C-alpha positions in Angstrom: -36.6 -9.1 27.9 -37.4 -5.6 28.9 -38.5 -2.9 26.4 -35.3 -1.0 27.1 -33.1 -4.0 26.2 -35.2 -4.7 23.1 -34.8 -1.2 21.9 -31.1 -1.3 22.3 -30.9 -4.6 20.4 -32.9 -3.1 17.5 -30.3 -0.3 17.2 -27.4 -2.7 17.0 -26.0 -4.1 13.8 -27.8 -7.5 13.7 -25.3 -8.8 11.1 -22.4 -8.2 13.5 -21.4 -11.5 14.9 -20.7 -10.1 18.3 -24.3 -8.9 18.6 -25.5 -12.5 18.3 -23.1 -13.6 21.0 -24.0 -10.9 23.5 -27.7 -11.1 23.0 -27.8 -14.9 23.3 -25.0 -15.4 25.9 -24.6 -12.4 28.1 -25.1 -14.4 31.4 -22.2 -16.7 30.3 -19.9 -13.9 29.1 -20.5 -12.0 32.4 -19.6 -15.2 34.4 -23.0 -15.7 35.9 -23.6 -18.9 33.9 -21.2 -21.7 33.1 -22.5 -22.1 29.5 -25.1 -21.1 26.9 -26.4 -22.5 23.7 -25.6 -20.2 20.7 -27.5 -20.5 17.4 -26.2 -18.7 14.3 -26.6 -18.9 10.6 -24.3 -21.5 9.2 -22.5 -18.9 7.1 -21.6 -17.0 10.3 -20.1 -20.0 12.0 -16.5 -19.4 10.9 -16.6 -15.8 12.1 -18.2 -16.9 15.4 -15.4 -19.4 16.0 -12.8 -16.6 15.5 -14.6 -14.3 17.9 -14.8 -17.0 20.5 -11.2 -18.0 20.1 -10.0 -14.4 20.5 -12.2 -14.0 23.6 -11.0 -17.0 25.5 -14.5 -18.5 25.6 -14.6 -22.2 24.9 -17.0 -23.7 22.4 -18.2 -27.0 21.1 -20.0 -27.3 17.8 -23.1 -29.4 18.6 -24.9 -29.4 15.2 -24.6 -27.9 11.8 -27.5 -28.1 9.5 -28.0 -26.6 6.0 -28.6 -23.2 7.4 -27.8 -23.1 11.1 -24.9 -23.9 13.5 -25.5 -24.6 17.2 -22.7 -24.2 19.6 -22.3 -24.9 23.3 -20.3 -21.9 24.5 -18.8 -22.2 28.0 -16.2 -21.2 30.6 -14.2 -24.4 30.8 -13.1 -24.2 34.4 -16.7 -23.2 35.5 -18.3 -26.0 33.6 -15.8 -28.6 34.8 -16.4 -27.5 38.4 -20.2 -27.6 38.0 -20.1 -31.1 36.6 -18.1 -32.3 39.5 -20.6 -31.1 42.1 -22.1 -34.2 43.9 -25.7 -33.9 42.8 -24.8 -32.9 39.2 -22.3 -35.8 39.0 -24.9 -38.3 40.2 -27.4 -36.9 37.8 -25.0 -37.1 34.8 -24.2 -40.7 35.7 -28.0 -41.5 35.8 -28.0 -40.2 32.2 -25.3 -42.8 31.3 -22.2 -40.7 31.5 -19.6 -42.9 33.0 -16.8 -40.5 32.5 -17.2 -36.9 33.5 -14.1 -35.8 31.6 -15.3 -32.7 29.7 -14.3 -33.9 26.3 -16.0 -37.2 26.8 -19.1 -35.6 28.0 -19.3 -33.1 25.2 -18.6 -35.8 22.6 -21.4 -38.0 23.9 -23.8 -35.1 24.3 -23.2 -33.9 20.8 -24.2 -37.3 19.5 -27.3 -37.4 21.7 -28.3 -33.9 20.7 -27.8 -34.6 17.0 -29.9 -37.8 17.3 -32.7 -35.8 19.0 -32.6 -33.0 16.3 -32.8 -35.7 13.6 -35.8 -37.2 15.6 -34.2 -40.6 16.1 -33.9 -40.2 19.9 -35.5 -38.5 22.8 -34.6 -35.2 24.1 -31.2 -35.3 26.0 -32.3 -33.9 29.4 -28.7 -33.6 30.5 -28.6 -30.5 28.4 -30.1 -28.7 31.4 -27.1 -29.7 33.5 -24.6 -28.7 30.8 -26.3 -25.3 30.7 -25.8 -25.0 34.5 -29.4 -25.4 35.4 -30.0 -26.5 39.0 -30.5 -30.2 39.4 -33.8 -29.7 41.1 -35.2 -28.0 38.0 -33.8 -30.5 35.6 -35.3 -33.4 37.7 -38.5 -31.5 38.1 -38.8 -31.0 34.4 -38.3 -34.7 33.8 -40.7 -35.9 36.5 -43.4 -33.5 35.4 -42.8 -33.9 31.7 -42.3 -30.1 31.4 -45.6 -29.3 33.2 -46.5 -28.1 36.7 -43.6 -25.7 36.9 -43.8 -22.8 39.3 -42.2 -20.2 37.1 -40.7 -20.0 33.6 -37.8 -17.8 32.8 -34.5 -18.9 31.3 -35.7 -22.4 32.2 -38.7 -24.0 33.9 -38.4 -23.6 37.7 -39.6 -26.3 40.1 -38.2 -25.0 43.4 -36.8 -21.9 45.1 -38.8 -19.6 42.8 -37.9 -16.2 44.4 -34.2 -17.1 44.2 -34.5 -18.0 40.5 -36.5 -14.9 39.7 -33.8 -12.8 41.2 -31.2 -14.8 39.2 -33.1 -14.3 36.0 -33.3 -10.5 36.7 -29.5 -10.5 37.2 -29.2 -12.3 33.8 -31.3 -9.6 32.2 -29.3 -6.8 33.8 -26.1 -8.5 32.5 -27.6 -8.6 29.0 -28.5 -4.9 29.2 -25.0 -3.9 30.4 -23.2 -6.0 27.8 -25.4 -4.6 25.0 -24.6 -1.1 26.2 -20.8 -2.0 26.2 -21.1 -3.4 22.7 -23.0 -0.4 21.5 -20.2 1.8 22.9 -17.6 0.0 20.9 -16.3 -2.7 23.3 -15.5 -6.1 21.9 -16.7 -9.4 23.3 -13.0 -10.2 23.9 -12.7 -7.1 26.2 -15.9 -8.0 28.0 -14.9 -11.6 28.5 -11.6 -10.6 29.9 -13.3 -8.2 32.4 -15.4 -11.1 33.7 -12.8 -13.9 33.6 
């Protein structure tokens, strides 16, 4: 995160629910990513659901602990299309997903994610695919056990480094623009409709 973006964030109202959403999910809101994870304090979860519903952004509650709620927020059409790409589809099937119906995938992933967080199962590597990461990077992460990556940004990169660096820079630019829009009074709903 650039110093300029950091300074803008510090000037925003951190208790404002839309601030959490923009800071954590700008690439998804701007249509550059199909999904993002979103972590908020549990007490803010009902407000977050309302903001997401008004904005037309889909969400799935993955886990709720005593103090935190974790959502997968996504553009439904984009995530469905991504999951149906040949390599992604094959990889999801290798993780045991027989059906790639989105509701089936999210339900199964929620269980696997919760089991991992409760330390009764291994990390569900399909999370990378659900977050729209390139298959080569998800597979590279698994094969190298998280080591030997060529670059680390929004995820660990195992191929096409310059392309991914440029993408990460575009993500940061999107975050900067959306933070500026939020600071100027725009709502997440307005931003999401601009990028729909």
